[in-house]
N, C-alpha and C positions, 0 to 999 in steps of 0.2 A: 280655758286655752286652747286655741285651734290647734288642733294636729297636721304638721306638715305632712304634705305629699310625698311620699318615696318619688324619687327622680327616676323616669327610665330613660335609658340610653340603648340603642341599638345600631347594627350596622346595615349597610344596604341590601345584604342577602337575607337577613333576619325580617327586614322591613317588607322584603318581597314575599317572602314565603307567608308572612301573616294577612299581606293582604289579598293573596291567592286563597287563601283558607277562608278571609272574611267574604268575597266575592262566590265561593263556590256553593253550587245548589246540593253539591252530594255530600258535604262532610257534616258530621254531626253537628248539630244546634250548640251544644255547649262549647264545642271546639269553634266554632263561628263567633259566639258571643265573646268568650276570652281573646280571641284574637282582634275583636273590635276595641275591646276594653284596653288593651295593651296600644293599639295603636292610636287610641285618642289621647292614651297617657302620655305617649311620645309626642304627641303634637302638643303638649301644653295644656290641656282640657283639663278643668279642676275635676276632683271626684265627684262632685255633687251633680255637674253638668253632665257628665257619663252617666252617672245612674239615671238622673232623668231621661236623657235622649235613648237609653237602651232599656228604660223599664225594669231596674233592676234595683238592690238595696245599695247604698252606699258600702258597706260592709264587704259587699260582694267584689265590687270595684277594688277597695284597698287591700281584698284576700289575693286576688288576681295579680295586682299591680307589684305587691311585695314580694311575689313568689317569682315573678319573673324578673325582677331586680336581682333576686339572689341566685337563680337557678336557670335562668334563660328560657329558651324555648321548650327544653326538656321538664321544666318546671310545671309547664300548663296542662300536661296528662295527669289523668287522675291518678291518684296514688293506690297501689294495690291493696285491697281489702282480705283479710283472712277469711272472711265469711264463715256462716254456720259448719261446725264441725261435722264430718260424715257421721250420720247414723248408724251405718252400716259398714262393716270391715272389707278386704278384698275379697275375702272367701264368699261372701255373700253376692258381689259384684259379679263375681267369677259364675257364680249358679247361676243367675239371672242371663247372663250372655250364654252359658252352655245350654238353657232352656230355649233361650230365644233362635239359637241355631241350630236346633233339631226339629224332628217332625213331630207334630202334635198329636198326642193319643187321641182314638175315639175317631167319631166321624168328621171333627173339624179340620179343615185344611191350613188354616193360618191361624199364629197364635194373636192373642191382644195382651195389652197391658195387665188388664184383670184377670185372664186366664193365667199368665205366667206369677201374678202375684198369689192366686190360689193353690198353683203347684208347689209354692215357697211359704206357706202359710205358718211352718214354723219358724220361720225368720221374723214374722210380725212386719213384712215390707207391704207397703202400700202399692197401688197401682201407678200413682204419681211418682212414687220413687222408683219404680222398674222404669217409667219412661224416661225419667233423669238419666239414669245408669246407662239406658240404652241408646239416648242422643249423645252421650259422651262418646260411644263407640259407633256412631252413624249407624245404628243398627233399627231396621223398618220392619220386624218381622210382619207386620199387616200389609204389606206392600209387596205386589208379586209382578214382574215382568214377562212379557211373552218373549220364549226362545224358539229357534227354527232350527234343528240340527241339520243342515242341508249338507248331503252328500256331494262330495266332488264329482261335478258333470263335466267330461271330456268335451263336451260341445256349448258348453254356458258362453264362453268368450267368443267362440266362432259365430253362435246364433245373436249373441248382442251386437258383434260387429257389423253382421250381415242387415241387421234391423236397422242400426243407425245410419248405415251408407244408405241404406232404401229411404230414410227421413231426410238426410241430409243432401243426397244427390240423385232424387228422383229419376227413373230412365226416361228419356223425352217422348212425349206422345203417349204417355201411358195414365193409367188412373191407379192411384195407391189409396188403399182402404185398411181402416183399423176397425175390426169388428169384434163384438161380444155381448154377451146377454147380462143384464141386469135384475135378478130374481128377488122376489118378497118384498117390494116395495109396500109398504104398510099404509093403507088408507085411514086414517084417524082423524076423528073430529074431536076437538074439545068439549067438555061437558058445560063449561060456562065461556062466556066471551072474555078476551084478553082486554090487554090495555095499550094503547100505542105510545110511542116512546114521545118524552117531553124534554124540553132543555133541562140538563142537569139529573134527568131519570130514564132508565133504561125501558126498553118495552116489557111487558109482564105477560106471561103465556100461562094459562091454566094448566096445572099438572095432571090432573085427570082428564083421560080422553076415551072415547067409543071406538072399537076396532069395527072396520067395514071389509075385513079381507085384505088381500094383497094383491100387488099388480106387477108382472113380469114383463120385460120388453127387450127385444134385441135391437142393436143399434150400429149402424155402420157411419164412420168418420171419414172423410174425404179429408186425407192429411195435406193435399195441395190449396184446398180452398177453405177448410175447416167447417165446411156445411157438413150435417147428419141428418140421415133419414132413422127412424124408428118406428116400431111396430110391437104393439103388446102382442103376448104370445100365452097361450094356456099352457102349454107344456115347454120344457127346457130339453127336446129331447133331438135326434138326427133328422126326422122327418120335419120339425118345425124350421129347422135349422135350412135344410135343402131348399124348403120353399122360400126363406128368404134370400139365399144365394140366387136361385131362379128368377125372382122378382129384379134382383140388382141386375143381374145379366142382360135381361130383356131391357132394362132401362137406359144401360149404357152403352155407349158408342160400340157397335160390332167391331170396327176398325181398332179399337184401341185394347192393347194388353191390360189385363186387370193383375196388381199386384196387392196381396191381402197380408195384413198380420192377424196373426191368430194365437191363442193359449191352445193349452193342451185340455180344455175341458170335453168331458165325455161326447157332448154331440157334434165337437170338431173333429175329433181322431176317430168317431165310430167308423167301422167298414162301408156302410153304406154312404156316408159323408165323403170318404177317401173316394170312392166310385164314382160320385157325382163330379170331384174335382177332376179326375182322371179323365171323364168324359167331357170335360171344357177345359181343353189344354190351353187357353188364353187366361186360364186364372194359376196365378203361381203364388205358392202360400209360402211365407215366412214365418216359421213357428218360435214362439219365444221360449226361451230357456224355462224349465220347471222352476217355480217360486220366483218369477220375473215378471209378474204382470204390470210392473210400473212401468216397463218397455211397450207396453200395447199404449196408444195414444189416446183410445177411446175412454181409459180408466180417467184422465183428465177432464173429459168431457162428463163422465157421471160425477166426478166430485163437485164438478159445479152444480151440476142438477140437483144435487143432494143439497148444497148450501144453500142456492137460491128458491128451489121450490121445495122438496119435500121434509127439511129437517123442521123448519115450523110452521109448514102448511097445516091447513084445517079442511078436511075432505069430507064431504057429506057421503060418499060411496066410493066404490072402485071407478065407475064411469066419469065422476067428478077428478080423480086423481087422474085417469087417462087424458082427461080432455085438457087438464091443467098442464102437464106433461108436452101434451102435442104443441099446445099454444104456446110454452117456451121456448120448444124447438123450431118452431115457424118463425117465433121473433128471433130469435139469435141467430137463425140462417139468414134474416135480410140484412146483419150486420157482419156476417162471419168472418173471421179472419184466421189462418192455419197458426197452430202454435208454434212459438219458437223453440225449435229443437238444437241445444249444444252439446249435449254429451255425443261423441264419438265411437265409444264402446270399448275404448281401451281400459286395462285395468287401472282401478285409482289406487293411488299411491299416497301414503302420510306425507305432510310438507316436512 
């Protein structure tokens, strides 16, 4: 005897909610399947046809059809399961958390699940059980975030506002420069060739490499044009920095005033550098606050240089690295545009 299918009836609100679930690309697959079963059943489709269309068993269709008929939308959720009883009591769980939130003994700087389990050997707990306990508490003792305790600088906001105003409203007829050094750029070559990207497959790069030394550069960004001048340097000291400033001073129109953004690097604040700046009154320095390198626009350029040239580059020597950096700078200067600076230097407030 053929079993009669349970009649499914729903209001428009319920139908709309099930339709949204059935079309969703973010809902869980089982929720989408159940919504499609109920919608098809409400439309009068036989159980066998629903099962064939959705590639599931007829019993699965009957199950969710019957549940919905009795309990509505709430019945489509998974029933709560008791799960396996906890093997370790609250005292063991508290001990695991206490260890994870304390400093590890000996030379180790962070805890691992295995190390915590070893400390609790008398309880018989395993590393995986430690991991589950800590996951319940959202504890990851092996992860450490950097932290900077920055003292309140009374000139922080005034310097920030000054630099932002310079970017947003440069004085007419002046040159605005952002200058800094990028040091210790590694010249590395891969031991074996990589593989280029293919459809559906990323590029592969050999893990092992050979070191060929490092390269340091000093760079000046013209904030109003986006063009950059770079120069390789052997030493990052005041003498080298003054030499770079002298070169810039010689090539910039002598009738123009020069505004330059500098951080507090040792070569920038050295007595000899300050004396050079005092001897060249058309140079006006705008110092960034301490720990605020993000205010120096040349850092945006260095970030792009790292991504486009250095990070995945293959360099046979220091000279090869220098040549590729210079080629990148020349090519980029041909299509350079200024960075779009929007921050006005006012203290940021939470919404």
